[in-house]
DRENKOL-380578 format. One record per residue: residue in three letters; x, y, z of N, C-alpha, C in turn. Coordinates in steps of 0.2 Angstrom, whole numbers, plus 5000, padded with zeros to 4 digits. Layout:
ALAXYZXYZXYZ/...
//
This chain:
UNK478551585041479251585040479551535045/UNK479351535051479651485056479551415053/UNK478951405050478851335048479351315042/UNK479551365038480051355033480651335036/UNK480851375041481551365044481551295048/UNK480951275050480951205054480951155048/UNK480651165043480751115037481451105035/UNK481751165034482451165031482851135036/UNK482851145043483251115048483151045048/UNK482551015047482350945047482750915041/UNK482650945035482950925029483750915030/UNK484050965033484750965034484950915038/UNK484550905044484750845048484650785045/UNK484150765041484050705038484650695032/UNK484850745029485350745024486050725027/UNK486150755033486750745037486750675039/UNK486250645041486250575043486350525037/UNK486050545032486150505026486950505024/UNK487250565024487950575022488350535027/UNK488150535033488650515038488650435037/UNK488250405033488350335032488950315028/UNK489250365025489850355021490350395023/UNK490950375025491450415027492050405022/UNK492250465019492850465015493450485018/UNK493950445019494550475022494950505017/UNK495150565017495550595012496250595012/UNK496550585019497250575020497450505017/UNK497950495014498150425012498350385018/UNK498150325017498250275022498650215018/UNK499050175022499350115020499150055023/UNK498950005019498749945022499149885019/UNK499249835023499649775021499249715022/UNK499249675017498849615017498949575011/UNK498549515011498549475005497949485000/UNK498149484994497649494989497249424987/UNK496549434988496149374987495849374980/UNK495449324978495149314972494549354971/UNK494349394976493749434976493949514975/UNK494649524972494849584971494849624978/UNK495149594983495149624990495849614993/UNK496049664997496649655001496349645008/UNK496549585011496349565017496949565022/UNK496849615027497449625032497549565037/UNK498049565041498149505045497649505051/UNK497249555052496749555057496049545054/UNK496049525048495449505044495049555041/UNK495249615041494849665038494949665030/UNK494449665026494449665019494349735016/UNK494749755012494649815008494549795001/UNK494049814998493849804991494349854987/UNK494549834981495049874977494549914972/UNK494649984972494350024967494550004960/UNK494050004956494149984949494550044945/UNK495150054947495650094943496150054940/UNK496550084936497150044933497550014938/UNK497750054944498150024949497749974953/UNK497149984954496749934958496649874954/UNK496649874947496549814943497249774943/UNK497749814943498449784943498549744950/UNK498349774955498449744962497949684962/UNK497349684959496849634959497149564956/UNK497549574951497849524947498449484951/UNK498649514957499149484961498849434966/UNK498349394964498049344969498549304973/UNK498549304979498949264984499549304986/UNK499649364983500249404985500149444991/UNK500649454994500649505000500849574997/UNK500449624999500549694996500549745002/UNK500849795000500849855004500549915000/UNK499849935001499549974996499450045000/UNK499550094996499350164999498850194995/UNK498350224998497850264994497350294999/UNK496750314996496250335000495750285001/UNK495350285007494950235009494250265010/UNK493750235006493050255007492650205011/UNK492350215016492050165021491250175021/UNK490950125020490150125021490050075027/UNK489450075029489250025034489449955033/UNK489449935026489649865025490349845022/UNK490649895019491249885016491749945016/UNK492449925015492949975014493249965007/UNK493350025004493650024997494250064997/UNK494750044994495350084994495550094986/UNK495650164985495850184979496650184979/UNK496950144976497650134976498050184972/UNK498450224976498950274973499550244971/UNK499850194975500450154974500450094978/UNK500850044976500849984980501549954979/UNK501749904984502349874984502149794985/UNK502549754982502449684983502949654988/UNK502749614993503149584998503249514997/UNK503849484996503949414994503949375001/UNK504049315000504049265006504549285011/UNK505149315009505649325014505649395017/UNK505049435015504949495017505249555013/UNK505549535007505849585003505249624999/UNK505449684998504949724995505149744988/UNK504749734983504849754976504349814974/UNK504649864971504149914969503849894962/UNK503249914962502849904955502549974953/
//
């Protein structure tokens, strides 16, 4: 019985380590940056967020070269961050914001 508990504890530890490689942030976050040709929003400090392939994500991805303010949930792995866009705004050269 002790051996079964030890195996179960080991399994749970390993499963926890695997899951910890991906962090899903459930609270909405807002990021601001430029949309590039790789379907990413790149912030002023150089962080790139891939756009999730949702209807809104595809709409933002079409705004190549535009500055956007995007709100959504972020999923982060060791190599990349992906935002699932819930809403977004476009910022023009004068800093005016238009709703989309």
